[in-house]
N, CA, C and O atoms as a CHARMM CRD file, in Angstrom:
* protein
*
  364
    1    1 MET  N     20.92900   6.59600  11.40400 PROA 1      0.00000
    2    1 MET  CA    22.04900   6.09200  12.34400 PROA 1      0.00000
    3    1 MET  C     22.45400   7.43200  13.10500 PROA 1      0.00000
    4    1 MET  O     22.61700   8.53000  12.57300 PROA 1      0.00000
    5    2 LEU  N     22.58200   7.12900  14.43500 PROA 2      0.00000
    6    2 LEU  CA    23.07700   8.22900  15.30000 PROA 2      0.00000
    7    2 LEU  C     24.43800   7.94900  15.68600 PROA 2      0.00000
    8    2 LEU  O     24.80000   6.82200  16.02400 PROA 2      0.00000
    9    3 THR  N     25.21000   8.96800  15.64200 PROA 3      0.00000
   10    3 THR  CA    26.66200   8.91400  16.08700 PROA 3      0.00000
   11    3 THR  C     27.02000   9.98400  16.94200 PROA 3      0.00000
   12    3 THR  O     26.59200  11.11100  16.69400 PROA 3      0.00000
   13    4 ASN  N     27.82800   9.75100  18.01800 PROA 4      0.00000
   14    4 ASN  CA    28.30400  10.66700  18.90200 PROA 4      0.00000
   15    4 ASN  C     29.52900  11.27000  18.34000 PROA 4      0.00000
   16    4 ASN  O     30.52600  10.55100  18.27900 PROA 4      0.00000
   17    5 CYS  N     29.59800  12.53800  17.90400 PROA 5      0.00000
   18    5 CYS  CA    30.71000  13.10200  17.18000 PROA 5      0.00000
   19    5 CYS  C     31.93900  13.44300  18.15500 PROA 5      0.00000
   20    5 CYS  O     33.09000  13.24700  17.76500 PROA 5      0.00000
   21    6 SER  N     31.69400  13.90800  19.31200 PROA 6      0.00000
   22    6 SER  CA    32.76300  14.22900  20.17200 PROA 6      0.00000
   23    6 SER  C     32.25900  14.18400  21.64800 PROA 6      0.00000
   24    6 SER  O     31.19500  13.64400  21.95000 PROA 6      0.00000
   25    7 ASN  N     33.01800  14.73200  22.47300 PROA 7      0.00000
   26    7 ASN  CA    32.68700  14.66600  23.96800 PROA 7      0.00000
   27    7 ASN  C     31.85400  15.97400  24.24300 PROA 7      0.00000
   28    7 ASN  O     31.58400  16.21600  25.42000 PROA 7      0.00000
   29    8 LEU  N     31.48000  16.72500  23.39000 PROA 8      0.00000
   30    8 LEU  CA    30.73200  17.95300  23.54400 PROA 8      0.00000
   31    8 LEU  C     29.18800  17.72700  23.41500 PROA 8      0.00000
   32    8 LEU  O     28.46500  18.69400  23.17300 PROA 8      0.00000
   33    9 ASN  N     28.73300  16.62900  23.55200 PROA 9      0.00000
   34    9 ASN  CA    27.36900  16.17600  23.43800 PROA 9      0.00000
   35    9 ASN  C     26.82700  16.60400  22.03900 PROA 9      0.00000
   36    9 ASN  O     25.69500  17.07900  21.96100 PROA 9      0.00000
   37   10 ARG  N     27.55800  16.45700  21.00200 PROA 10     0.00000
   38   10 ARG  CA    27.17100  16.75300  19.66800 PROA 10     0.00000
   39   10 ARG  C     26.73600  15.42800  19.07200 PROA 10     0.00000
   40   10 ARG  O     27.49300  14.45900  19.00800 PROA 10     0.00000
   41   11 ILE  N     25.40600  15.42800  18.61100 PROA 11     0.00000
   42   11 ILE  CA    24.87600  14.25500  17.99600 PROA 11     0.00000
   43   11 ILE  C     24.67900  14.52200  16.42600 PROA 11     0.00000
   44   11 ILE  O     24.26700  15.60500  16.01000 PROA 11     0.00000
   45   12 LYS  N     24.98100  13.53200  15.65400 PROA 12     0.00000
   46   12 LYS  CA    24.87900  13.69200  14.21600 PROA 12     0.00000
   47   12 LYS  C     24.00700  12.48400  13.73900 PROA 12     0.00000
   48   12 LYS  O     24.34200  11.33400  14.02400 PROA 12     0.00000
   49   13 ALA  N     22.95300  12.74300  13.05400 PROA 13     0.00000
   50   13 ALA  CA    22.08700  11.68500  12.51600 PROA 13     0.00000
   51   13 ALA  C     22.14700  11.71500  10.89400 PROA 13     0.00000
   52   13 ALA  O     22.08800  12.78300  10.28400 PROA 13     0.00000
   53   14 THR  N     22.25800  10.57900  10.30600 PROA 14     0.00000
   54   14 THR  CA    22.32600  10.52000   8.85500 PROA 14     0.00000
   55   14 THR  C     21.28600   9.47600   8.37700 PROA 14     0.00000
   56   14 THR  O     20.82800   8.60800   9.12000 PROA 14     0.00000
   57   15 THR  N     20.95800   9.62900   7.09500 PROA 15     0.00000
   58   15 THR  CA    20.06100   8.64000   6.48800 PROA 15     0.00000
   59   15 THR  C     20.40500   8.42900   5.02800 PROA 15     0.00000
   60   15 THR  O     21.04600   9.29100   4.42600 PROA 15     0.00000
   61   16 ASP  N     19.98300   7.25600   4.40500 PROA 16     0.00000
   62   16 ASP  CA    20.31500   7.01900   2.99700 PROA 16     0.00000
   63   16 ASP  C     19.00900   7.15900   2.32800 PROA 16     0.00000
   64   16 ASP  O     18.97700   6.96600   1.11300 PROA 16     0.00000
   65   17 ASP  N     17.83200   7.49700   3.01200 PROA 17     0.00000
   66   17 ASP  CA    16.51100   7.49000   2.40000 PROA 17     0.00000
   67   17 ASP  C     16.41200   8.64300   1.41400 PROA 17     0.00000
   68   17 ASP  O     16.66300   9.78700   1.79100 PROA 17     0.00000
   69   18 PRO  N     16.02900   8.35800   0.07800 PROA 18     0.00000
   70   18 PRO  CA    16.05200   9.44600  -0.91600 PROA 18     0.00000
   71   18 PRO  C     14.96500  10.41100  -0.67200 PROA 18     0.00000
   72   18 PRO  O     15.03600  11.47000  -1.29500 PROA 18     0.00000
   73   19 LYS  N     13.96200  10.22700   0.13300 PROA 19     0.00000
   74   19 LYS  CA    12.93600  11.17200   0.28300 PROA 19     0.00000
   75   19 LYS  C     13.38600  12.42300   1.10600 PROA 19     0.00000
   76   19 LYS  O     12.66500  13.42000   1.07500 PROA 19     0.00000
   77   20 TRP  N     14.39700  12.42600   1.75000 PROA 20     0.00000
   78   20 TRP  CA    14.84400  13.63400   2.50300 PROA 20     0.00000
   79   20 TRP  C     15.76700  14.43500   1.77800 PROA 20     0.00000
   80   20 TRP  O     16.75700  13.92800   1.24900 PROA 20     0.00000
   81   21 SER  N     15.48700  15.78900   1.70700 PROA 21     0.00000
   82   21 SER  CA    16.30400  16.70300   0.93500 PROA 21     0.00000
   83   21 SER  C     17.61100  16.75300   1.68100 PROA 21     0.00000
   84   21 SER  O     18.64900  16.79400   1.02000 PROA 21     0.00000
   85   22 SER  N     17.65900  16.75400   3.03600 PROA 22     0.00000
   86   22 SER  CA    18.87100  16.78600   3.77100 PROA 22     0.00000
   87   22 SER  C     19.21600  15.49000   4.40100 PROA 22     0.00000
   88   22 SER  O     18.39800  14.91400   5.11800 PROA 22     0.00000
   89   23 LYS  N     20.37500  15.01300   4.16800 PROA 23     0.00000
   90   23 LYS  CA    20.63600  13.65000   4.59600 PROA 23     0.00000
   91   23 LYS  C     21.30700  13.64300   5.96200 PROA 23     0.00000
   92   23 LYS  O     21.47200  12.55200   6.50700 PROA 23     0.00000
   93   24 THR  N     21.68600  14.69300   6.53200 PROA 24     0.00000
   94   24 THR  CA    22.41300  14.77700   7.77200 PROA 24     0.00000
   95   24 THR  C     21.84000  15.81400   8.79600 PROA 24     0.00000
   96   24 THR  O     21.60000  16.96300   8.42400 PROA 24     0.00000
   97   25 TRP  N     21.64500  15.45500   9.94200 PROA 25     0.00000
   98   25 TRP  CA    21.16000  16.36200  10.98900 PROA 25     0.00000
   99   25 TRP  C     22.12900  16.35500  12.16800 PROA 25     0.00000
  100   25 TRP  O     22.65000  15.31600  12.57200 PROA 25     0.00000
  101   26 GLU  N     22.34700  17.55100  12.70000 PROA 26     0.00000
  102   26 GLU  CA    23.26000  17.64300  13.95800 PROA 26     0.00000
  103   26 GLU  C     22.58300  18.41500  15.03000 PROA 26     0.00000
  104   26 GLU  O     21.83700  19.35700  14.76400 PROA 26     0.00000
  105   27 TRP  N     22.85500  17.99300  16.32600 PROA 27     0.00000
  106   27 TRP  CA    22.32100  18.70000  17.38000 PROA 27     0.00000
  107   27 TRP  C     23.64000  18.91400  18.33400 PROA 27     0.00000
  108   27 TRP  O     24.53700  18.08000  18.45600 PROA 27     0.00000
  109   28 ASN  N     23.58800  20.15300  18.96600 PROA 28     0.00000
  110   28 ASN  CA    24.70900  20.50500  19.85400 PROA 28     0.00000
  111   28 ASN  C     24.10900  20.63800  21.28100 PROA 28     0.00000
  112   28 ASN  O     24.86300  20.98600  22.19000 PROA 28     0.00000
  113   29 LYS  N     22.83200  20.38900  21.52800 PROA 29     0.00000
  114   29 LYS  CA    22.36600  20.67400  22.86200 PROA 29     0.00000
  115   29 LYS  C     22.12500  19.35000  23.66400 PROA 29     0.00000
  116   29 LYS  O     21.82600  18.31500  23.06800 PROA 29     0.00000
  117   30 ASP  N     22.25800  19.39900  24.99300 PROA 30     0.00000
  118   30 ASP  CA    22.07300  18.20100  25.76400 PROA 30     0.00000
  119   30 ASP  C     20.69200  17.83000  25.81400 PROA 30     0.00000
  120   30 ASP  O     19.83400  18.66400  26.10300 PROA 30     0.00000
  121   31 PHE  N     20.41000  16.61500  25.54800 PROA 31     0.00000
  122   31 PHE  CA    19.10100  16.08200  25.73800 PROA 31     0.00000
  123   31 PHE  C     19.15000  14.49400  26.06800 PROA 31     0.00000
  124   31 PHE  O     20.12000  13.77800  25.82100 PROA 31     0.00000
  125   32 THR  N     18.03000  14.09700  26.62100 PROA 32     0.00000
  126   32 THR  CA    17.95900  12.69800  27.08600 PROA 32     0.00000
  127   32 THR  C     16.75200  12.16100  26.46800 PROA 32     0.00000
  128   32 THR  O     15.68800  12.76400  26.60900 PROA 32     0.00000
  129   33 VAL  N     16.82300  11.06700  25.78800 PROA 33     0.00000
  130   33 VAL  CA    15.65700  10.28000  25.35400 PROA 33     0.00000
  131   33 VAL  C     15.57900   8.93000  26.08500 PROA 33     0.00000
  132   33 VAL  O     16.42000   8.05500  25.88000 PROA 33     0.00000
  133   34 LEU  N     14.55400   8.77400  26.94200 PROA 34     0.00000
  134   34 LEU  CA    14.36600   7.56800  27.59700 PROA 34     0.00000
  135   34 LEU  C     13.88400   6.50000  26.71800 PROA 34     0.00000
  136   34 LEU  O     13.29400   6.79800  25.67900 PROA 34     0.00000
  137   35 PRO  N     14.10600   5.16800  27.08000 PROA 35     0.00000
  138   35 PRO  CA    13.67200   4.00200  26.16900 PROA 35     0.00000
  139   35 PRO  C     12.10000   4.19500  25.93400 PROA 35     0.00000
  140   35 PRO  O     11.65700   4.07100  24.79200 PROA 35     0.00000
  141   36 ASP  N     11.31800   4.47500  26.92400 PROA 36     0.00000
  142   36 ASP  CA     9.94000   4.53600  26.77700 PROA 36     0.00000
  143   36 ASP  C      9.45100   5.70300  25.79600 PROA 36     0.00000
  144   36 ASP  O      8.48500   5.54800  25.04900 PROA 36     0.00000
  145   37 GLU  N     10.19900   6.88700  25.85900 PROA 37     0.00000
  146   37 GLU  CA     9.91600   7.88900  25.04700 PROA 37     0.00000
  147   37 GLU  C     10.28000   7.69000  23.61300 PROA 37     0.00000
  148   37 GLU  O      9.57800   8.13100  22.70300 PROA 37     0.00000
  149   38 ALA  N     11.39600   7.01500  23.41800 PROA 38     0.00000
  150   38 ALA  CA    11.81800   6.57300  22.08600 PROA 38     0.00000
  151   38 ALA  C     10.85200   5.65900  21.46700 PROA 38     0.00000
  152   38 ALA  O     10.48300   5.83200  20.30600 PROA 38     0.00000
  153   39 LYS  N     10.39500   4.61800  22.25100 PROA 39     0.00000
  154   39 LYS  CA     9.38600   3.70200  21.68600 PROA 39     0.00000
  155   39 LYS  C      8.08000   4.42300  21.31700 PROA 39     0.00000
  156   39 LYS  O      7.46800   4.09100  20.30200 PROA 39     0.00000
  157   40 LYS  N      7.63200   5.43200  22.14500 PROA 40     0.00000
  158   40 LYS  CA     6.43500   6.13800  21.78000 PROA 40     0.00000
  159   40 LYS  C      6.66600   7.04500  20.66800 PROA 40     0.00000
  160   40 LYS  O      5.76100   7.24400  19.85800 PROA 40     0.00000
  161   41 GLY  N      7.79800   7.61200  20.55600 PROA 41     0.00000
  162   41 GLY  CA     8.03000   8.58400  19.44400 PROA 41     0.00000
  163   41 GLY  C      8.17200   7.77200  18.07200 PROA 41     0.00000
  164   41 GLY  O      7.63500   8.12100  17.02100 PROA 41     0.00000
  165   42 ASN  N      8.92500   6.70500  18.22700 PROA 42     0.00000
  166   42 ASN  CA     8.92400   5.82500  16.97800 PROA 42     0.00000
  167   42 ASN  C      7.64600   5.28900  16.53300 PROA 42     0.00000
  168   42 ASN  O      7.43900   5.08900  15.33600 PROA 42     0.00000
  169   43 SER  N      6.73600   5.03500  17.47500 PROA 43     0.00000
  170   43 SER  CA     5.42700   4.48800  16.98600 PROA 43     0.00000
  171   43 SER  C      4.52800   5.59400  16.43800 PROA 43     0.00000
  172   43 SER  O      3.64600   5.30800  15.62900 PROA 43     0.00000
  173   44 GLN  N      4.70800   6.75700  16.82100 PROA 44     0.00000
  174   44 GLN  CA     3.88900   7.88200  16.22800 PROA 44     0.00000
  175   44 GLN  C      4.60200   8.67900  15.05600 PROA 44     0.00000
  176   44 GLN  O      4.08900   9.67200  14.54000 PROA 44     0.00000
  177   45 ALA  N      5.82500   8.15700  14.68200 PROA 45     0.00000
  178   45 ALA  CA     6.46000   8.83300  13.63900 PROA 45     0.00000
  179   45 ALA  C      5.74600   8.65100  12.19700 PROA 45     0.00000
  180   45 ALA  O      5.23000   7.57200  11.90700 PROA 45     0.00000
  181   46 ILE  N      5.73800   9.58500  11.43900 PROA 46     0.00000
  182   46 ILE  CA     5.03000   9.50300  10.16300 PROA 46     0.00000
  183   46 ILE  C      6.08600   9.46600   9.01800 PROA 46     0.00000
  184   46 ILE  O      5.84400  10.04800   7.96100 PROA 46     0.00000
  185   47 ASN  N      7.17600   8.83800   9.19800 PROA 47     0.00000
  186   47 ASN  CA     8.11300   8.79500   8.10900 PROA 47     0.00000
  187   47 ASN  C      7.74500   7.99200   6.93900 PROA 47     0.00000
  188   47 ASN  O      7.99100   8.42600   5.81300 PROA 47     0.00000
  189   48 ASP  N      7.18300   6.86800   7.10800 PROA 48     0.00000
  190   48 ASP  CA     6.69500   6.06700   6.03300 PROA 48     0.00000
  191   48 ASP  C      5.27600   5.59100   6.22400 PROA 48     0.00000
  192   48 ASP  O      5.07600   4.47300   6.69800 PROA 48     0.00000
  193   49 PRO  N      4.31600   6.35800   5.89100 PROA 49     0.00000
  194   49 PRO  CA     2.96900   6.04200   6.10300 PROA 49     0.00000
  195   49 PRO  C      2.58800   4.61700   5.48800 PROA 49     0.00000
  196   49 PRO  O      2.93400   4.27800   4.35700 PROA 49     0.00000
  197   50 ARG  N      1.91800   3.90400   6.26400 PROA 50     0.00000
  198   50 ARG  CA     1.46400   2.54800   5.71500 PROA 50     0.00000
  199   50 ARG  C      0.48800   2.71400   4.70500 PROA 50     0.00000
  200   50 ARG  O     -0.34800   3.60400   4.86400 PROA 50     0.00000
  201   51 PRO  N      0.45200   1.94600   3.60700 PROA 51     0.00000
  202   51 PRO  CA    -0.51600   1.92700   2.63700 PROA 51     0.00000
  203   51 PRO  C     -1.84500   1.66700   3.14900 PROA 51     0.00000
  204   51 PRO  O     -2.04900   0.81100   4.01000 PROA 51     0.00000
  205   52 GLU  N     -2.77700   2.40500   2.62700 PROA 52     0.00000
  206   52 GLU  CA    -4.18500   2.20500   3.07300 PROA 52     0.00000
  207   52 GLU  C     -4.65700   0.89500   2.53300 PROA 52     0.00000
  208   52 GLU  O     -4.19800   0.42900   1.49000 PROA 52     0.00000
  209   53 LYS  N     -5.66400   0.24500   3.31600 PROA 53     0.00000
  210   53 LYS  CA    -6.17200  -1.08100   2.94600 PROA 53     0.00000
  211   53 LYS  C     -7.26600  -0.76200   1.88000 PROA 53     0.00000
  212   53 LYS  O     -7.88400   0.30300   1.87200 PROA 53     0.00000
  213   54 VAL  N     -7.43900  -1.67800   1.06400 PROA 54     0.00000
  214   54 VAL  CA    -8.53800  -1.52700   0.02900 PROA 54     0.00000
  215   54 VAL  C     -9.88300  -1.88800   0.69800 PROA 54     0.00000
  216   54 VAL  O     -9.97300  -2.96000   1.29600 PROA 54     0.00000
  217   55 PRO  N    -10.91300  -1.05400   0.62500 PROA 55     0.00000
  218   55 PRO  CA   -12.10800  -1.45700   1.31200 PROA 55     0.00000
  219   55 PRO  C    -12.72300  -2.81500   0.84400 PROA 55     0.00000
  220   55 PRO  O    -12.55100  -3.18200  -0.31800 PROA 55     0.00000
  221   56 THR  N    -13.33100  -3.45400   1.60100 PROA 56     0.00000
  222   56 THR  CA   -13.97800  -4.76700   1.20400 PROA 56     0.00000
  223   56 THR  C    -14.93200  -4.66800   0.10200 PROA 56     0.00000
  224   56 THR  O    -15.04200  -5.56600  -0.73300 PROA 56     0.00000
  225   57 TRP  N    -15.68300  -3.50200   0.08200 PROA 57     0.00000
  226   57 TRP  CA   -16.68400  -3.47700  -0.97500 PROA 57     0.00000
  227   57 TRP  C    -16.04100  -3.48400  -2.34900 PROA 57     0.00000
  228   57 TRP  O    -16.69300  -3.91500  -3.30000 PROA 57     0.00000
  229   58 VAL  N    -14.82600  -3.04400  -2.51300 PROA 58     0.00000
  230   58 VAL  CA   -14.15000  -2.97000  -3.78300 PROA 58     0.00000
  231   58 VAL  C    -13.94000  -4.44000  -4.26200 PROA 58     0.00000
  232   58 VAL  O    -14.10800  -4.72700  -5.44700 PROA 58     0.00000
  233   59 TYR  N    -13.59700  -5.30400  -3.39800 PROA 59     0.00000
  234   59 TYR  CA   -13.45200  -6.67700  -3.84600 PROA 59     0.00000
  235   59 TYR  C    -14.74300  -7.34600  -4.26800 PROA 59     0.00000
  236   59 TYR  O    -14.77700  -8.14000  -5.20800 PROA 59     0.00000
  237   60 PHE  N    -15.86800  -6.98900  -3.51000 PROA 60     0.00000
  238   60 PHE  CA   -17.11300  -7.55900  -3.89500 PROA 60     0.00000
  239   60 PHE  C    -17.65700  -6.92600  -5.27100 PROA 60     0.00000
  240   60 PHE  O    -18.33300  -7.56200  -6.07900 PROA 60     0.00000
  241   61 ALA  N    -17.28800  -5.65400  -5.41500 PROA 61     0.00000
  242   61 ALA  CA   -17.77800  -5.02200  -6.65800 PROA 61     0.00000
  243   61 ALA  C    -16.95300  -5.70900  -7.95100 PROA 61     0.00000
  244   61 ALA  O    -17.54000  -6.03700  -8.98200 PROA 61     0.00000
  245   62 ILE  N    -15.67300  -5.85900  -7.77500 PROA 62     0.00000
  246   62 ILE  CA   -14.93500  -6.52100  -8.86500 PROA 62     0.00000
  247   62 ILE  C    -15.39300  -7.96200  -8.97900 PROA 62     0.00000
  248   62 ILE  O    -15.53800  -8.42900 -10.10900 PROA 62     0.00000
  249   63 GLY  N    -15.61000  -8.63000  -8.02400 PROA 63     0.00000
  250   63 GLY  CA   -16.12300 -10.11000  -8.07500 PROA 63     0.00000
  251   63 GLY  C    -17.46500  -9.98300  -8.78500 PROA 63     0.00000
  252   63 GLY  O    -17.70800 -10.77800  -9.69300 PROA 63     0.00000
  253   64 GLY  N    -18.33300  -9.07800  -8.46100 PROA 64     0.00000
  254   64 GLY  CA   -19.64900  -9.00200  -9.07400 PROA 64     0.00000
  255   64 GLY  C    -19.61500  -8.59000 -10.55300 PROA 64     0.00000
  256   64 GLY  O    -20.45100  -9.04300 -11.33400 PROA 64     0.00000
  257   65 LEU  N    -18.72300  -7.79200 -10.91900 PROA 65     0.00000
  258   65 LEU  CA   -18.41000  -7.47200 -12.31700 PROA 65     0.00000
  259   65 LEU  C    -17.97400  -8.70600 -13.05500 PROA 65     0.00000
  260   65 LEU  O    -18.53400  -9.01200 -14.10800 PROA 65     0.00000
  261   66 ILE  N    -17.04400  -9.39700 -12.57300 PROA 66     0.00000
  262   66 ILE  CA   -16.58200 -10.61200 -13.18900 PROA 66     0.00000
  263   66 ILE  C    -17.64900 -11.63100 -13.42000 PROA 66     0.00000
  264   66 ILE  O    -17.80900 -12.20200 -14.49800 PROA 66     0.00000
  265   67 LEU  N    -18.37600 -11.83000 -12.34000 PROA 67     0.00000
  266   67 LEU  CA   -19.47500 -12.79400 -12.42900 PROA 67     0.00000
  267   67 LEU  C    -20.54000 -12.26600 -13.47000 PROA 67     0.00000
  268   67 LEU  O    -21.07200 -13.09000 -14.21300 PROA 67     0.00000
  269   68 LEU  N    -20.85700 -10.99700 -13.55400 PROA 68     0.00000
  270   68 LEU  CA   -21.78300 -10.51800 -14.49200 PROA 68     0.00000
  271   68 LEU  C    -21.27600 -10.74400 -15.95100 PROA 68     0.00000
  272   68 LEU  O    -22.05500 -11.11000 -16.83100 PROA 68     0.00000
  273   69 VAL  N    -20.02000 -10.52800 -16.17300 PROA 69     0.00000
  274   69 VAL  CA   -19.37600 -10.70800 -17.54000 PROA 69     0.00000
  275   69 VAL  C    -19.43500 -12.24100 -17.87400 PROA 69     0.00000
  276   69 VAL  O    -19.77800 -12.60700 -18.99800 PROA 69     0.00000
  277   70 LEU  N    -19.11500 -13.08400 -16.94200 PROA 70     0.00000
  278   70 LEU  CA   -19.24600 -14.53800 -17.20800 PROA 70     0.00000
  279   70 LEU  C    -20.66800 -14.97300 -17.49100 PROA 70     0.00000
  280   70 LEU  O    -20.84600 -15.88000 -18.30500 PROA 70     0.00000
  281   71 LEU  N    -21.70200 -14.39600 -16.88200 PROA 71     0.00000
  282   71 LEU  CA   -23.06700 -14.71000 -17.07900 PROA 71     0.00000
  283   71 LEU  C    -23.53300 -14.21300 -18.49100 PROA 71     0.00000
  284   71 LEU  O    -24.33400 -14.86100 -19.16500 PROA 71     0.00000
  285   72 LEU  N    -22.99300 -13.04100 -18.89200 PROA 72     0.00000
  286   72 LEU  CA   -23.30200 -12.55800 -20.23500 PROA 72     0.00000
  287   72 LEU  C    -22.67100 -13.36900 -21.25600 PROA 72     0.00000
  288   72 LEU  O    -23.25100 -13.58100 -22.32100 PROA 72     0.00000
  289   73 ILE  N    -21.44800 -13.86900 -20.98700 PROA 73     0.00000
  290   73 ILE  CA   -20.75900 -14.78300 -22.05000 PROA 73     0.00000
  291   73 ILE  C    -21.55000 -16.07800 -22.18000 PROA 73     0.00000
  292   73 ILE  O    -21.75800 -16.61500 -23.26800 PROA 73     0.00000
  293   74 LEU  N    -21.98600 -16.55500 -20.99400 PROA 74     0.00000
  294   74 LEU  CA   -22.64900 -17.90000 -20.96900 PROA 74     0.00000
  295   74 LEU  C    -24.12200 -17.66000 -21.71600 PROA 74     0.00000
  296   74 LEU  O    -24.60600 -18.50600 -22.46700 PROA 74     0.00000
  297   75 LEU  N    -24.68200 -16.56000 -21.44800 PROA 75     0.00000
  298   75 LEU  CA   -26.07800 -16.22500 -22.18100 PROA 75     0.00000
  299   75 LEU  C    -25.80700 -16.23400 -23.64300 PROA 75     0.00000
  300   75 LEU  O    -26.49700 -16.92500 -24.39300 PROA 75     0.00000
  301   76 LEU  N    -24.73700 -15.42500 -24.12000 PROA 76     0.00000
  302   76 LEU  CA   -24.51800 -15.32500 -25.52300 PROA 76     0.00000
  303   76 LEU  C    -24.18800 -16.60100 -26.18100 PROA 76     0.00000
  304   76 LEU  O    -24.52700 -16.80700 -27.34700 PROA 76     0.00000
  305   77 LEU  N    -23.50500 -17.51400 -25.44300 PROA 77     0.00000
  306   77 LEU  CA   -23.16900 -18.81900 -26.00000 PROA 77     0.00000
  307   77 LEU  C    -24.47900 -19.72900 -26.13600 PROA 77     0.00000
  308   77 LEU  O    -24.64600 -20.47500 -27.10100 PROA 77     0.00000
  309   78 ILE  N    -25.27800 -19.61700 -25.21500 PROA 78     0.00000
  310   78 ILE  CA   -26.57100 -20.33200 -25.16200 PROA 78     0.00000
  311   78 ILE  C    -27.53100 -19.87100 -26.32500 PROA 78     0.00000
  312   78 ILE  O    -28.16100 -20.68500 -27.00000 PROA 78     0.00000
  313   79 LEU  N    -27.59700 -18.54000 -26.50700 PROA 79     0.00000
  314   79 LEU  CA   -28.35500 -18.00100 -27.58100 PROA 79     0.00000
  315   79 LEU  C    -27.87500 -18.38100 -28.99500 PROA 79     0.00000
  316   79 LEU  O    -28.62400 -18.59100 -29.94900 PROA 79     0.00000
  317   80 LYS  N    -26.51100 -18.44300 -29.00600 PROA 80     0.00000
  318   80 LYS  CA   -25.87700 -18.74700 -30.35500 PROA 80     0.00000
  319   80 LYS  C    -26.15700 -20.20800 -30.58100 PROA 80     0.00000
  320   80 LYS  O    -26.52000 -20.57000 -31.70000 PROA 80     0.00000
  321   81 LYS  N    -26.01400 -21.08100 -29.59300 PROA 81     0.00000
  322   81 LYS  CA   -26.22600 -22.48400 -29.83800 PROA 81     0.00000
  323   81 LYS  C    -27.76600 -22.69000 -30.31100 PROA 81     0.00000
  324   81 LYS  O    -28.06700 -23.42500 -31.25100 PROA 81     0.00000
  325   82 ARG  N    -28.60200 -22.03300 -29.62800 PROA 82     0.00000
  326   82 ARG  CA   -30.07900 -22.17100 -30.05300 PROA 82     0.00000
  327   82 ARG  C    -30.35100 -21.75200 -31.44900 PROA 82     0.00000
  328   82 ARG  O    -31.10500 -22.41500 -32.16200 PROA 82     0.00000
  329   83 ARG  N    -29.74900 -20.65000 -31.87400 PROA 83     0.00000
  330   83 ARG  CA   -29.93200 -20.22400 -33.26400 PROA 83     0.00000
  331   83 ARG  C    -29.41700 -21.06400 -34.20800 PROA 83     0.00000
  332   83 ARG  O    -30.00500 -21.20600 -35.28000 PROA 83     0.00000
  333   84 LYS  N    -28.25900 -21.72400 -33.92900 PROA 84     0.00000
  334   84 LYS  CA   -27.78900 -22.72000 -34.90700 PROA 84     0.00000
  335   84 LYS  C    -28.50400 -24.02300 -34.90700 PROA 84     0.00000
  336   84 LYS  O    -28.53100 -24.74000 -35.90800 PROA 84     0.00000
  337   85 LYS  N    -29.09800 -24.33700 -33.75800 PROA 85     0.00000
  338   85 LYS  CA   -30.03600 -25.43000 -33.71800 PROA 85     0.00000
  339   85 LYS  C    -31.26600 -25.22400 -34.54600 PROA 85     0.00000
  340   85 LYS  O    -31.69000 -26.08400 -35.31800 PROA 85     0.00000
  341   86 LYS  N    -31.83200 -24.04200 -34.35800 PROA 86     0.00000
  342   86 LYS  CA   -32.95800 -23.61000 -35.17900 PROA 86     0.00000
  343   86 LYS  C    -32.76600 -23.56700 -36.59700 PROA 86     0.00000
  344   86 LYS  O    -33.62700 -23.94000 -37.39400 PROA 86     0.00000
  345   87 GLU  N    -31.51600 -23.06300 -36.95400 PROA 87     0.00000
  346   87 GLU  CA   -31.23500 -23.04600 -38.47400 PROA 87     0.00000
  347   87 GLU  C    -31.11500 -24.44800 -39.02500 PROA 87     0.00000
  348   87 GLU  O    -31.56900 -24.68500 -40.14400 PROA 87     0.00000
  349   88 VAL  N    -30.49900 -25.44000 -38.27100 PROA 88     0.00000
  350   88 VAL  CA   -30.48000 -26.74500 -38.76000 PROA 88     0.00000
  351   88 VAL  C    -31.82200 -27.43800 -38.90900 PROA 88     0.00000
  352   88 VAL  O    -32.06100 -28.22100 -39.82900 PROA 88     0.00000
  353   89 GLU  N    -32.66800 -27.11600 -37.97500 PROA 89     0.00000
  354   89 GLU  CA   -34.00100 -27.70100 -38.00900 PROA 89     0.00000
  355   89 GLU  C    -34.86900 -27.17300 -39.17700 PROA 89     0.00000
  356   89 GLU  O    -35.70500 -27.88800 -39.72800 PROA 89     0.00000
  357   90 GLU  N    -34.62600 -25.85700 -39.53700 PROA 90     0.00000
  358   90 GLU  CA   -35.28000 -25.27100 -40.65300 PROA 90     0.00000
  359   90 GLU  C    -34.87500 -25.91600 -42.10200 PROA 90     0.00000
  360   90 GLU  O    -35.66700 -25.99100 -43.04100 PROA 90     0.00000
  361   91 LYS  N    -33.64200 -26.32900 -42.13500 PROA 91     0.00000
  362   91 LYS  CA   -33.15800 -26.88800 -43.40300 PROA 91     0.00000
  363   91 LYS  C    -33.72200 -28.18200 -43.71400 PROA 91     0.00000
  364   91 LYS  O    -33.40000 -28.76300 -44.75000 PROA 91     0.00000
């Protein structure tokens, strides 16, 4: 939040963001920020970097692992059923 403290062109900026060690900044020098410059500066600011996207291959790897585990479980169930069937036939 920017506030004009007096008629002496003194600008004071404050923030509630806990990541800053200093919560207040003051300027006593004349300066002008045009709307286009403000928009450009805000778009280039690195205050809160956006989280990186997870690469697509990670989703495929997780899906492949889940599919592999399901196939192994299915294989074990089939083998167990065959063993039981074989034991019943032998009796």
